[in-house]
OpenMM code with the backbone's topology and positions (N, CA, C; nanometers):
from openmm import Vec3, app, unit

residues = "MET SER LEU THR LEU PRO GLU VAL LEU THR LEU LEU GLN ARG ARG GLY GLN ASN GLN TYR GLY MET GLU ALA ILE ASN GLN LEU GLU HIS ALA LEU GLN CYS ALA ASP LEU ALA GLU LYS ALA GLY GLU THR PRO GLU THR VAL VAL ALA SER LEU LEU HIS ASP LEU GLY HIS LEU LEU ALA ALA GLU ARG ASP GLY SER LYS GLU HIS THR THR GLU HIS ASP ASP LEU HIS GLN TYR ILE ALA LEU PRO PHE ILE ARG ASN LEU PHE PRO ASP ALA VAL LEU GLU PRO ILE ARG MET HIS VAL ASP ALA LYS ARG TYR LEU CYS LEU ILE ASP PRO GLY TYR TRP ALA ASP LEU SER PRO ALA SER LYS HIS SER LEU GLU GLN GLN GLY GLY VAL PHE SER GLU ALA GLU ALA GLU ALA PHE ILE SER GLN PRO PHE ALA THR GLU ALA VAL ARG LEU ARG ARG TYR ASP ASP LEU ALA LYS VAL PRO ALA LYS VAL VAL PRO ASP LEU SER HIS TYR ASN ALA HIS LEU GLN GLN VAL ALA LEU THR ALA".split()
positions = [
    Vec3(0.0833, -0.1178, 0.0000),
    Vec3(0.0000, 0.0000, 0.0000),
    Vec3(0.0880, 0.1245, 0.0000),
    Vec3(0.0692, 0.2090, -0.0955),
    Vec3(0.1450, 0.3332, -0.1029),
    Vec3(0.0794, 0.4399, -0.0167),
    Vec3(0.1633, 0.5249, 0.0406),
    Vec3(0.1146, 0.6389, 0.1167),
    Vec3(0.1075, 0.7609, 0.0263),
    Vec3(0.0175, 0.8503, 0.0582),
    Vec3(0.0134, 0.9799, -0.0078),
    Vec3(0.0970, 1.0770, 0.0757),
    Vec3(0.1292, 1.1897, 0.0192),
    Vec3(0.2046, 1.2903, 0.0932),
    Vec3(0.1295, 1.3353, 0.2187),
    Vec3(-0.0001, 1.3635, 0.2116),
    Vec3(-0.0712, 1.3981, 0.3358),
    Vec3(-0.0655, 1.2871, 0.4411),
    Vec3(-0.0683, 1.1612, 0.3971),
    Vec3(-0.0594, 1.0497, 0.4925),
    Vec3(0.0785, 1.0416, 0.5570),
    Vec3(0.1839, 1.0716, 0.4811),
    Vec3(0.3198, 1.0752, 0.5372),
    Vec3(0.3283, 1.1838, 0.6439),
    Vec3(0.2742, 1.3003, 0.6138),
    Vec3(0.2775, 1.4110, 0.7098),
    Vec3(0.1972, 1.3785, 0.8354),
    Vec3(0.0812, 1.3152, 0.8174),
    Vec3(-0.0006, 1.2748, 0.9318),
    Vec3(0.0738, 1.1735, 1.0187),
    Vec3(0.1393, 1.0782, 0.9550),
    Vec3(0.2172, 0.9790, 1.0280),
    Vec3(0.3283, 1.0461, 1.1089),
    Vec3(0.3993, 1.1391, 1.0478),
    Vec3(0.5045, 1.2119, 1.1193),
    Vec3(0.4478, 1.2889, 1.2382),
    Vec3(0.3358, 1.3540, 1.2185),
    Vec3(0.2760, 1.4317, 1.3268),
    Vec3(0.2233, 1.3428, 1.4390),
    Vec3(0.1581, 1.2322, 1.4038),
    Vec3(0.0964, 1.1456, 1.5040),
    Vec3(0.1989, 1.0554, 1.5721),
    Vec3(0.2673, 0.9739, 1.4955),
    Vec3(0.3635, 0.8796, 1.5529),
    Vec3(0.4960, 0.9465, 1.5900),
    Vec3(0.5204, 1.0636, 1.5331),
    Vec3(0.6449, 1.1344, 1.5617),
    Vec3(0.6569, 1.1828, 1.7048),
    Vec3(0.5478, 1.1829, 1.7781),
    Vec3(0.5512, 1.2253, 1.9182),
    Vec3(0.6109, 1.1179, 2.0093),
    Vec3(0.6304, 0.9992, 1.9550),
    Vec3(0.6864, 0.8888, 2.0334),
    Vec3(0.8359, 0.9078, 2.0537),
    Vec3(0.8828, 0.8535, 2.1624),
    Vec3(1.0244, 0.8595, 2.1976),
    Vec3(1.1115, 0.8033, 2.0856),
    Vec3(1.2249, 0.8677, 2.0620),
    Vec3(1.3200, 0.8217, 1.9609),
    Vec3(1.4172, 0.7252, 2.0267),
    Vec3(1.3795, 0.5982, 2.0321),
    Vec3(1.4652, 0.4944, 2.0904),
    Vec3(1.5101, 0.5301, 2.2305),
    Vec3(1.6407, 0.5259, 2.2540),
    Vec3(1.6966, 0.5570, 2.3846),
    Vec3(1.7485, 0.7010, 2.3896),
    Vec3(1.7124, 0.7825, 2.2916),
    Vec3(1.7573, 0.9216, 2.2881),
    Vec3(1.6624, 1.0088, 2.3704),
    Vec3(1.7041, 1.1312, 2.3987),
    Vec3(1.6283, 1.2222, 2.4845),
    Vec3(1.5344, 1.3135, 2.4058),
    Vec3(1.4966, 1.2711, 2.2857),
    Vec3(1.4049, 1.3480, 2.2017),
    Vec3(1.3027, 1.2535, 2.1406),
    Vec3(1.2004, 1.3117, 2.0761),
    Vec3(1.1036, 1.2242, 2.0094),
    Vec3(1.1373, 1.2102, 1.8615),
    Vec3(1.0642, 1.1242, 1.7940),
    Vec3(1.0906, 1.0928, 1.6534),
    Vec3(1.0795, 1.2165, 1.5640),
    Vec3(0.9767, 1.2980, 1.5859),
    Vec3(0.9576, 1.4163, 1.5021),
    Vec3(1.0685, 1.5180, 1.5255),
    Vec3(1.1069, 1.5388, 1.6504),
    Vec3(1.2178, 1.6306, 1.6791),
    Vec3(1.3438, 1.5850, 1.6067),
    Vec3(1.3695, 1.4565, 1.6093),
    Vec3(1.4868, 1.4019, 1.5412),
    Vec3(1.4786, 1.4261, 1.3908),
    Vec3(1.3637, 1.3976, 1.3305),
    Vec3(1.3461, 1.4165, 1.1868),
    Vec3(1.3650, 1.5633, 1.1487),
    Vec3(1.3059, 1.6532, 1.2249),
    Vec3(1.3166, 1.7960, 1.1956),
    Vec3(1.4591, 1.8472, 1.2135),
    Vec3(1.5273, 1.8016, 1.3167),
    Vec3(1.6667, 1.8420, 1.3362),
    Vec3(1.7543, 1.7924, 1.2218),
    Vec3(1.7304, 1.6705, 1.1793),
    Vec3(1.8088, 1.6126, 1.0702),
    Vec3(1.7869, 1.6913, 0.9411),
    Vec3(1.6621, 1.7215, 0.9091),
    Vec3(1.6304, 1.7993, 0.7888),
    Vec3(1.6879, 1.9404, 0.7982),
    Vec3(1.6829, 1.9994, 0.9162),
    Vec3(1.7385, 2.1341, 0.9362),
    Vec3(1.8890, 2.1349, 0.9099),
    Vec3(1.9584, 2.0357, 0.9598),
    Vec3(2.1034, 2.0262, 0.9358),
    Vec3(2.1330, 2.0118, 0.7866),
    Vec3(2.0552, 1.9295, 0.7186),
    Vec3(2.0754, 1.9102, 0.5743),
    Vec3(2.0481, 2.0397, 0.4986),
    Vec3(1.9415, 2.1068, 0.5343),
    Vec3(1.9073, 2.2313, 0.4667),
    Vec3(2.0144, 2.3379, 0.4898),
    Vec3(2.0605, 2.3511, 0.6134),
    Vec3(2.1644, 2.4499, 0.6447),
    Vec3(2.2967, 2.4176, 0.5760),
    Vec3(2.3192, 2.2901, 0.5455),
    Vec3(2.4415, 2.2489, 0.4755),
    Vec3(2.4308, 2.2726, 0.3249),
    Vec3(2.3144, 2.3183, 0.2792),
    Vec3(2.2969, 2.3451, 0.1366),
    Vec3(2.2670, 2.2222, 0.0531),
    Vec3(2.2135, 2.1197, 0.1151),
    Vec3(2.1804, 1.9966, 0.0423),
    Vec3(2.0686, 2.0208, -0.0584),
    Vec3(2.0561, 1.9314, -0.1549),
    Vec3(1.9476, 1.9361, -0.2519),
    Vec3(1.8141, 1.9138, -0.1795),
    Vec3(1.7037, 1.9560, -0.2395),
    Vec3(1.5734, 1.9263, -0.1785),
    Vec3(1.5525, 1.7768, -0.1553),
    Vec3(1.6039, 1.6933, -0.2455),
    Vec3(1.5895, 1.5480, -0.2291),
    Vec3(1.6607, 1.4983, -0.1035),
    Vec3(1.7805, 1.5493, -0.0774),
    Vec3(1.8542, 1.5060, 0.0417),
    Vec3(1.7915, 1.5626, 0.1686),
    Vec3(1.7361, 1.6826, 0.1610),
    Vec3(1.6644, 1.7386, 0.2766),
    Vec3(1.5435, 1.6502, 0.3086),
    Vec3(1.4685, 1.6110, 0.2056),
    Vec3(1.3517, 1.5251, 0.2267),
    Vec3(1.3954, 1.3873, 0.2781),
    Vec3(1.5014, 1.3311, 0.2235),
    Vec3(1.5523, 1.2029, 0.2741),
    Vec3(1.5914, 1.2158, 0.4212),
    Vec3(1.6503, 1.3282, 0.4574),
    Vec3(1.6885, 1.3510, 0.5972),
    Vec3(1.5655, 1.3592, 0.6868),
    Vec3(1.4617, 1.4223, 0.6379),
    Vec3(1.3371, 1.4331, 0.7135),
    Vec3(1.2705, 1.2965, 0.7319),
    Vec3(1.2760, 1.2138, 0.6294),
    Vec3(1.1997, 1.0879, 0.6288),
    Vec3(1.2831, 0.9631, 0.6570),
    Vec3(1.4108, 0.9777, 0.6883),
    Vec3(1.4983, 0.8605, 0.6956),
    Vec3(1.4553, 0.7564, 0.7986),
    Vec3(1.3851, 0.7961, 0.9035),
    Vec3(1.3407, 0.7006, 1.0049),
    Vec3(1.1909, 0.6723, 0.9988),
    Vec3(1.1285, 0.7027, 0.8869),
    Vec3(0.9856, 0.6777, 0.8700),
    Vec3(0.9521, 0.5302, 0.8949),
    Vec3(1.0448, 0.4429, 0.8644),
    Vec3(1.0243, 0.3002, 0.8881),
    Vec3(0.9993, 0.2674, 1.0338),
    Vec3(1.0641, 0.3402, 1.1264),
    Vec3(1.0363, 0.3192, 1.2697),
    Vec3(0.8902, 0.3506, 1.3001),
    Vec3(0.8400, 0.4593, 1.2414),
    Vec3(0.7015, 0.4996, 1.2670),
    Vec3(0.6033, 0.3994, 1.2073),
    Vec3(0.6346, 0.3504, 1.0896),
    Vec3(0.5490, 0.2500, 1.0264),
    Vec3(0.5519, 0.1187, 1.1035),
    Vec3(0.6671, 0.0810, 1.1549),
    Vec3(0.6770, -0.0422, 1.2347),
    Vec3(0.5957, -0.0288, 1.3627),
    Vec3(0.6027, 0.0876, 1.4266),
    Vec3(0.5245, 0.1107, 1.5482),
    Vec3(0.3753, 0.1102, 1.5166),
    Vec3(0.3393, 0.1682, 1.4028),
    Vec3(0.1993, 0.1695, 1.3588),
    Vec3(0.1501, 0.0264, 1.3361),
    Vec3(0.2311, -0.0514, 1.2688),
    Vec3(0.1962, -0.1913, 1.2386),
    Vec3(0.1834, -0.2732, 1.3666),
    Vec3(0.2768, -0.2522, 1.4590),
    Vec3(0.2793, -0.3305, 1.5819),
    Vec3(0.1856, -0.2775, 1.6889),
    Vec3(0.1328, -0.1552, 1.6675),
    Vec3(0.0457, -0.0947, 1.7670),
    Vec3(0.1196, -0.0516, 1.8913),
    Vec3(0.2500, -0.0290, 1.8792),
    Vec3(0.3290, 0.0109, 1.9954),
    Vec3(0.3490, 0.1615, 1.9969),
    Vec3(0.3929, 0.2121, 2.1096),
    Vec3(0.4150, 0.3552, 2.1226),
    Vec3(0.5492, 0.3977, 2.0655),
    Vec3(0.6424, 0.3074, 2.0555),
    Vec3(0.7748, 0.3420, 2.0042),
    Vec3(0.8397, 0.2186, 1.9452),
    Vec3(0.9482, 0.2432, 1.8718),
    Vec3(1.0201, 0.1270, 1.8201),
    Vec3(1.1057, 0.0703, 1.9320),
    Vec3(1.1255, -0.0578, 1.9276),
    Vec3(1.2043, -0.1238, 2.0304),
    Vec3(1.3519, -0.1229, 1.9944),
    Vec3(1.4365, -0.1255, 2.0952),
    Vec3(1.5803, -0.1312, 2.0707),
    Vec3(1.6342, -0.2713, 2.0987),
    Vec3(1.5425, -0.3662, 2.1201),
    Vec3(1.5849, -0.5027, 2.1505),
    Vec3(1.6316, -0.5785, 2.0276),
    Vec3(1.5846, -0.5368, 1.9094),
    Vec3(1.6257, -0.6015, 1.7851),
    Vec3(1.6232, -0.4974, 1.6733),
    Vec3(1.6901, -0.5272, 1.5664),
    Vec3(1.6935, -0.4380, 1.4513),
    Vec3(1.5630, -0.4549, 1.3738),
    Vec3(1.4873, -0.3457, 1.3612),
    Vec3(1.3594, -0.3544, 1.2910),
    Vec3(1.3717, -0.3326, 1.1401),
    Vec3(1.4951, -0.3173, 1.0912),
    Vec3(1.5202, -0.2968, 0.9479),
    Vec3(1.4418, -0.1771, 0.8940),
    Vec3(1.4342, -0.0732, 0.9757),
    Vec3(1.3543, 0.0452, 0.9422),
    Vec3(1.3955, 0.1114, 0.8119),
    Vec3(1.5212, 0.0942, 0.7720),
    Vec3(1.5689, 0.1557, 0.6480),
    Vec3(1.5003, 0.0961, 0.5250),
    Vec3(1.4411, -0.0217, 0.5409),
    Vec3(1.3707, -0.0870, 0.4309),
    Vec3(1.2181, -0.0770, 0.4429),
    Vec3(1.1673, -0.0704, 0.5642),
    Vec3(1.0226, -0.0770, 0.5879),
    Vec3(0.9466, 0.0312, 0.5124),
    Vec3(0.9979, 0.1538, 0.5128),
    Vec3(0.9243, 0.2655, 0.4522),
    Vec3(0.9237, 0.2606, 0.2995),
    Vec3(1.0231, 0.1990, 0.2400),
    Vec3(1.0402, 0.2082, 0.0945),
    Vec3(0.9184, 0.1654, 0.0130),
    Vec3(0.8545, 0.0518, 0.0414),
    Vec3(0.7361, 0.0161, -0.0387),
    Vec3(0.6212, 0.1163, -0.0234),
    Vec3(0.6150, 0.1831, 0.0907),
    Vec3(0.5072, 0.2769, 0.1172),
    Vec3(0.5277, 0.4109, 0.0470),
    Vec3(0.6544, 0.4456, 0.0167),
    Vec3(0.6822, 0.5773, -0.0428),
    Vec3(0.7493, 0.5684, -0.1802),
    Vec3(0.7674, 0.4475, -0.2309),
    Vec3(0.8345, 0.4282, -0.3605),
    Vec3(0.7653, 0.5026, -0.4739),
    Vec3(0.6341, 0.5056, -0.4747),
    Vec3(0.5615, 0.5751, -0.5812),
    Vec3(0.5497, 0.7250, -0.5567),
    Vec3(0.5981, 0.7690, -0.4421),
    Vec3(0.5850, 0.9093, -0.4041),
    Vec3(0.7121, 0.9909, -0.4280),
    Vec3(0.8286, 0.9250, -0.4165),
    Vec3(0.9561, 0.9968, -0.4245),
    Vec3(1.0548, 0.9286, -0.5191),
    Vec3(1.1476, 1.0069, -0.5749),
    Vec3(1.2493, 0.9507, -0.6647),
    Vec3(1.3600, 0.8792, -0.5868),
    Vec3(1.4445, 0.8090, -0.6606),
    Vec3(1.5571, 0.7378, -0.5990),
    Vec3(1.6489, 0.8307, -0.5201),
    Vec3(1.6578, 0.9566, -0.5582),
    Vec3(1.7434, 1.0518, -0.4858),
    Vec3(1.6954, 1.0736, -0.3426),
    Vec3(1.5715, 1.0399, -0.3133),
    Vec3(1.5188, 1.0408, -0.1764),
    Vec3(1.5266, 0.9006, -0.1167),
    Vec3(1.4832, 0.8007, -0.1930),
    Vec3(1.4718, 0.6642, -0.1417),
    Vec3(1.6060, 0.5990, -0.1103),
    Vec3(1.7031, 0.6158, -0.1975),
    Vec3(1.8308, 0.5459, -0.1795),
    Vec3(1.9087, 0.5927, -0.0558),
    Vec3(1.9197, 0.7221, -0.0282),
    Vec3(1.9858, 0.7609, 0.0971),
    Vec3(1.9135, 0.7074, 0.2210),
    Vec3(1.7799, 0.7004, 0.2146),
    Vec3(1.7050, 0.6410, 0.3259),
    Vec3(1.7456, 0.4941, 0.3408),
    Vec3(1.7438, 0.4213, 0.2300),
    Vec3(1.7780, 0.2785, 0.2333),
    Vec3(1.9199, 0.2553, 0.2847),
    Vec3(2.0113, 0.3455, 0.2511),
    Vec3(2.1534, 0.3234, 0.2828),
    Vec3(2.2020, 0.3918, 0.4102),
    Vec3(2.1165, 0.4643, 0.4834),
    Vec3(2.1700, 0.5403, 0.5969),
    Vec3(2.2217, 0.4526, 0.7108),
    Vec3(2.1693, 0.3339, 0.7256),
    Vec3(2.2224, 0.2424, 0.8277),
    Vec3(2.3594, 0.1902, 0.7843),
    Vec3(2.3702, 0.1492, 0.6591),
    Vec3(2.4999, 0.1030, 0.6092),
    Vec3(2.6028, 0.2151, 0.6092),
    Vec3(2.5580, 0.3390, 0.5958),
    Vec3(2.6510, 0.4523, 0.6022),
    Vec3(2.7178, 0.4601, 0.7395),
    Vec3(2.6455, 0.4257, 0.8445),
    Vec3(2.7056, 0.4223, 0.9785),
    Vec3(2.8119, 0.3128, 0.9855),
    Vec3(2.7824, 0.1989, 0.9298),
    Vec3(2.8776, 0.0883, 0.9284),
    Vec3(3.0032, 0.1273, 0.8492),
    Vec3(2.9821, 0.1997, 0.7394),
    Vec3(3.0914, 0.2490, 0.6552),
    Vec3(3.1768, 0.3515, 0.7302),
    Vec3(3.1113, 0.4488, 0.7917),
    Vec3(3.1849, 0.5546, 0.8618),
    Vec3(3.2675, 0.4999, 0.9786),
    Vec3(3.2175, 0.3970, 1.0443),
    Vec3(3.2943, 0.3362, 1.1537),
    Vec3(3.4269, 0.2788, 1.1039),
    Vec3(3.4295, 0.2345, 0.9788),
    Vec3(3.5532, 0.1804, 0.9225),
    Vec3(3.6464, 0.2913, 0.8751),
    Vec3(3.5939, 0.3890, 0.8025),
    Vec3(3.6818, 0.4857, 0.7361),
    Vec3(3.7199, 0.6067, 0.8223),
    Vec3(3.6452, 0.6340, 0.9286),
    Vec3(3.6716, 0.7501, 1.0140),
    Vec3(3.7039, 0.7004, 1.1552),
    Vec3(3.8316, 0.7017, 1.1932),
    Vec3(3.8719, 0.6456, 1.3220),
    Vec3(3.8001, 0.7051, 1.4433),
    Vec3(3.7608, 0.8307, 1.4381),
    Vec3(3.6940, 0.8920, 1.5524),
    Vec3(3.5430, 0.8809, 1.5512),
    Vec3(3.4876, 0.8291, 1.4439),
    Vec3(3.3422, 0.8264, 1.4281),
    Vec3(3.2744, 0.7410, 1.5349),
    Vec3(3.3222, 0.6197, 1.5554),
    Vec3(3.2589, 0.5294, 1.6523),
    Vec3(3.2586, 0.5919, 1.7910),
    Vec3(3.3674, 0.6558, 1.8292),
    Vec3(3.3770, 0.7149, 1.9621),
    Vec3(3.2727, 0.8248, 1.9834),
    Vec3(3.2344, 0.8921, 1.8776),
    Vec3(3.1374, 1.0014, 1.8877),
    Vec3(2.9923, 0.9554, 1.8807),
    Vec3(2.9680, 0.8288, 1.8497),
    Vec3(2.8307, 0.7798, 1.8433),
    Vec3(2.7667, 0.7795, 1.9811),
    Vec3(2.6366, 0.8054, 1.9847),
    Vec3(2.5633, 0.7964, 2.1103),
    Vec3(2.5591, 0.6502, 2.1544),
    Vec3(2.5379, 0.6252, 2.2832),
    Vec3(2.5261, 0.4853, 2.3284),
    Vec3(2.4179, 0.4082, 2.2520),
    Vec3(2.3069, 0.4744, 2.2207),
    Vec3(2.1994, 0.4069, 2.1465),
    Vec3(2.2461, 0.3685, 2.0060),
    Vec3(2.3226, 0.4555, 1.9410),
    Vec3(2.3732, 0.4248, 1.8064),
    Vec3(2.4770, 0.3135, 1.8102),
    Vec3(2.5577, 0.3104, 1.9136),
    Vec3(2.6550, 0.2012, 1.9269),
    Vec3(2.5820, 0.0679, 1.9458),
    Vec3(2.4774, 0.0711, 2.0257),
    Vec3(2.3987, -0.0496, 2.0499),
    Vec3(2.3347, -0.0987, 1.9197),
    Vec3(2.2719, -0.0066, 1.8457),
    Vec3(2.2053, -0.0481, 1.7220),
    Vec3(2.3052, -0.0921, 1.6155),
    Vec3(2.4254, -0.0351, 1.6162),
    Vec3(2.5284, -0.0754, 1.5193),
    Vec3(2.5553, -0.2255, 1.5279),
    Vec3(2.5649, -0.2761, 1.6470),
    Vec3(2.5902, -0.4199, 1.6640),
    Vec3(2.4740, -0.5024, 1.6094),
    Vec3(2.3511, -0.4546, 1.6303),
    Vec3(2.2340, -0.5253, 1.5786),
    Vec3(2.2273, -0.5186, 1.4266),
    Vec3(2.2871, -0.4148, 1.3693),
    Vec3(2.2797, -0.3915, 1.2250),
    Vec3(2.3961, -0.4526, 1.1483),
    Vec3(2.4781, -0.5317, 1.2154),
    Vec3(2.5845, -0.6025, 1.1464),
    Vec3(2.7246, -0.5569, 1.1797),
    Vec3(2.7396, -0.4529, 1.2603),
    Vec3(2.8720, -0.4070, 1.3005),
    Vec3(2.9429, -0.3294, 1.1905),
    Vec3(3.0688, -0.3037, 1.2147),
    Vec3(3.1520, -0.2252, 1.1235),
    Vec3(3.1750, -0.3024, 0.9940),
    Vec3(3.1680, -0.2311, 0.8816),
    Vec3(3.1945, -0.2925, 0.7521),
    Vec3(3.3382, -0.3420, 0.7424),
    Vec3(3.3586, -0.4456, 0.6634),
    Vec3(3.4925, -0.4863, 0.6212),
    Vec3(3.5354, -0.3908, 0.5100),
    Vec3(3.6604, -0.3983, 0.4712),
    Vec3(3.7094, -0.3149, 0.3597),
    Vec3(3.6293, -0.3420, 0.2322),
    Vec3(3.6038, -0.4679, 0.2035),
    Vec3(3.5303, -0.5046, 0.0815),
    Vec3(3.3863, -0.4532, 0.0878),
    Vec3(3.3220, -0.4666, 0.2030),
    Vec3(3.1852, -0.4159, 0.2181),
    Vec3(3.1809, -0.2643, 0.2017),
    Vec3(3.2788, -0.1974, 0.2579),
    Vec3(3.2845, -0.0512, 0.2485),
    Vec3(3.3032, -0.0067, 0.1039),
    Vec3(3.3894, -0.0748, 0.0334),
    Vec3(3.4145, -0.0421, -0.1067),
    Vec3(3.2888, -0.0627, -0.1910),
    Vec3(3.2187, -0.1736, -0.1677),
    Vec3(3.0949, -0.2006, -0.2409),
    Vec3(2.9876, -0.0971, -0.2063),
    Vec3(2.9811, -0.0585, -0.0803),
    Vec3(2.8820, 0.0402, -0.0375),
    Vec3(2.9040, 0.1750, -0.1059),
    Vec3(3.0244, 0.2286, -0.0953),
    Vec3(3.0492, 0.3650, -0.1419),
    Vec3(3.0450, 0.3764, -0.2937),
    Vec3(3.0516, 0.2654, -0.3647),
    Vec3(3.0459, 0.2699, -0.5108),
    Vec3(2.9016, 0.2791, -0.5636),
    Vec3(2.8035, 0.2659, -0.4763),
    Vec3(2.6629, 0.2718, -0.5180),
    Vec3(2.6179, 0.4159, -0.5443),
    Vec3(2.5250, 0.4341, -0.6371),
    Vec3(2.4663, 0.5667, -0.6537),
    Vec3(2.3995, 0.6120, -0.5233),
    Vec3(2.4156, 0.7380, -0.4904),
    Vec3(2.3578, 0.8030, -0.3726),
    Vec3(2.4249, 0.7638, -0.2405),
    Vec3(2.5355, 0.6892, -0.2458),
    Vec3(2.6045, 0.6525, -0.1218),
    Vec3(2.6642, 0.7749, -0.0520),
    Vec3(2.7189, 0.8672, -0.1276),
    Vec3(2.7769, 0.9862, -0.0619),
    Vec3(2.6673, 1.0697, 0.0039),
    Vec3(2.5491, 1.0754, -0.0573),
    Vec3(2.4373, 1.1447, 0.0066),
    Vec3(2.3961, 1.0719, 0.1354),
    Vec3(2.3977, 0.9392, 0.1313),
    Vec3(2.3635, 0.8608, 0.2500),
    Vec3(2.4636, 0.8849, 0.3623),
    Vec3(2.5896, 0.8999, 0.3281),
    Vec3(2.6922, 0.9270, 0.4297),
    Vec3(2.6677, 1.0644, 0.4920),
    Vec3(2.6368, 1.1634, 0.4101),
    Vec3(2.6084, 1.2969, 0.4660),
    Vec3(2.4813, 1.2924, 0.5513),
    Vec3(2.3779, 1.2238, 0.5033),
    Vec3(2.2566, 1.2079, 0.5820),
    Vec3(2.2890, 1.1438, 0.7168),
    Vec3(2.3749, 1.0431, 0.7142),
    Vec3(2.4122, 0.9739, 0.8380),
    Vec3(2.4757, 1.0693, 0.9381),
    Vec3(2.5590, 1.1581, 0.8895),
    Vec3(2.6235, 1.2543, 0.9797),
    Vec3(2.5202, 1.3501, 1.0387),
    Vec3(2.4219, 1.3916, 0.9588),
    Vec3(2.3142, 1.4757, 1.0133),
    Vec3(2.2350, 1.3960, 1.1157),
    Vec3(2.2071, 1.2707, 1.0840),
    Vec3(2.1338, 1.1811, 1.1727),
    Vec3(2.2020, 1.1747, 1.3099),
    Vec3(2.3330, 1.1601, 1.3100),
    Vec3(2.4069, 1.1489, 1.4351),
    Vec3(2.4035, 1.2767, 1.5181),
    Vec3(2.3942, 1.3911, 1.4519),
    Vec3(2.3931, 1.5199, 1.5214),
    Vec3(2.2525, 1.5639, 1.5623),
    Vec3(2.1509, 1.5000, 1.5108),
    Vec3(2.0122, 1.5420, 1.5293),
    Vec3(1.9487, 1.4768, 1.6516),
    Vec3(2.0095, 1.4982, 1.7667),
    Vec3(1.9616, 1.4346, 1.8896),
    Vec3(1.9715, 1.5311, 2.0072),
    Vec3(1.9460, 1.6584, 1.9818),
    Vec3(1.9657, 1.7627, 2.0820),
    Vec3(1.8315, 1.7988, 2.1464),
    Vec3(1.8156, 1.7715, 2.2759),
    Vec3(1.6902, 1.8059, 2.3425),
    Vec3(1.6622, 1.9569, 2.3360),
    Vec3(1.5377, 1.9901, 2.3091),
    Vec3(1.4869, 2.1283, 2.3095),
    Vec3(1.5515, 2.2194, 2.2044),
    Vec3(1.6150, 2.1625, 2.1039),
    Vec3(1.6737, 2.2445, 1.9974),
    Vec3(1.5611, 2.3069, 1.9144),
    Vec3(1.5720, 2.4360, 1.8886),
    Vec3(1.4709, 2.5057, 1.8112),
    Vec3(1.5046, 2.4937, 1.6623),
    Vec3(1.4118, 2.4369, 1.5865),
    Vec3(1.4263, 2.4196, 1.4416),
    Vec3(1.2912, 2.4502, 1.3783),
    Vec3(1.2876, 2.4712, 1.2467),
    Vec3(1.1590, 2.4930, 1.1803),
    Vec3(1.0654, 2.3734, 1.1992),
    Vec3(0.9356, 2.4012, 1.1988),
    Vec3(0.8382, 2.2933, 1.2147),
    Vec3(0.8154, 2.2200, 1.0827),
    Vec3(0.7306, 2.1216, 1.0877),
    Vec3(0.7077, 2.0348, 0.9725),
    Vec3(0.6565, 2.1121, 0.8505),
    Vec3(0.5754, 2.2121, 0.8726),
    Vec3(0.5206, 2.2883, 0.7600),
    Vec3(0.6298, 2.3579, 0.6786),
    Vec3(0.7413, 2.3866, 0.7417),
    Vec3(0.8547, 2.4495, 0.6718),
    Vec3(0.9029, 2.3634, 0.5549),
    Vec3(0.8893, 2.2331, 0.5662),
    Vec3(0.9421, 2.1403, 0.4647),
    Vec3(0.8414, 2.1060, 0.3554),
    Vec3(0.7217, 2.1640, 0.3613),
    Vec3(0.6203, 2.1367, 0.2587),
    Vec3(0.6701, 2.1684, 0.1186),
    Vec3(0.7407, 2.2803, 0.1021),
    Vec3(0.7900, 2.3172, -0.0309),
    Vec3(0.8867, 2.2130, -0.0834),
    Vec3(0.9778, 2.1643, 0.0012),
    Vec3(1.0714, 2.0601, -0.0411),
    Vec3(0.9959, 1.9322, -0.0787),
    Vec3(0.9018, 1.8938, 0.0050),
    Vec3(0.8244, 1.7720, -0.0202),
    Vec3(0.7472, 1.7829, -0.1515),
    Vec3(0.6813, 1.8955, -0.1725),
    Vec3(0.6044, 1.9166, -0.2952),
    Vec3(0.6975, 1.9184, -0.4174),
    Vec3(0.8147, 1.9791, -0.4010),
    Vec3(0.9078, 1.9915, -0.5133),
    Vec3(0.9592, 1.8559, -0.5608),
    Vec3(0.9872, 1.7653, -0.4680),
    Vec3(1.0487, 1.6385, -0.5070),
    Vec3(0.9491, 1.5242, -0.5244),
    Vec3(0.8273, 1.5413, -0.4754),
    Vec3(0.7277, 1.4339, -0.4862),
    Vec3(0.6952, 1.4052, -0.6328),
    Vec3(0.6837, 1.2792, -0.6648),
    Vec3(0.6501, 1.2381, -0.8014),
    Vec3(0.5027, 1.2611, -0.8301),
    Vec3(0.4205, 1.2514, -0.7238),
    Vec3(0.2778, 1.2775, -0.7328),
    Vec3(0.2373, 1.3607, -0.6118),
    Vec3(0.1400, 1.4437, -0.6281),
    Vec3(0.0959, 1.5300, -0.5168),
    Vec3(-0.0043, 1.4600, -0.4281),
] * unit.nanometer
topology = app.Topology()
chain = topology.addChain("A")
for resn in residues:
    res = topology.addResidue(resn, chain)
    for name in ("N", "CA", "C"):
        topology.addAtom(name, app.Element.getBySymbol(name[0]), res)
C-alpha cells in the first residue's frame, strides 16, 4: 500500500511524538533536526527530504505493531520498511539515501577512526544489531553505489540530530521541499 504525501505528514505528526529509541528526544524532533542540518548544509531538496523521512520506517513499524515506540531489543530494518510505502511518491534521490543510511554508519565506523567514539550509546547499540563495522570489501561495495555519498552525509546529520529542546523549523517548513520532489501530489 502506497502512502500519499498527506498520509506521510499525518504519520510524522501522530507517531512522531513517540520517543526516539533511547535518545532524549522524540521521533519528530529528530526528523526535523536532521532535515534542518541538511538544509543548512545546502543539500538538494531530495537530500533534505531524505533527511526528514529517513526514520519513517520506525514509525510505520510502530503503527503496524500498535506500539508507542520502536524497540531497541532487535533491529527492525527500518531503512527498508518505509520504501514500499513511499516508492511511488519519491524519486531514488530520496529513497536510496534512506535505504543506505544504516549502512553509512557501518561504513563511517571503518573509514573515520573517531566516528565510533562520537556515536551515542543508542547508536553504538544499534550498530551491533545492524551487522557491526563494515569490512574493507563491504565498504568499497557500499560507497560505489549511486547516492552513497548522500547517504553518508545524511548519516552525519542523523548522528547530530539528537539535541533536546533544539529550536528548528516545524514540519510545515518542509512542505515546499516535499512538494518539489514528490513524483505525485
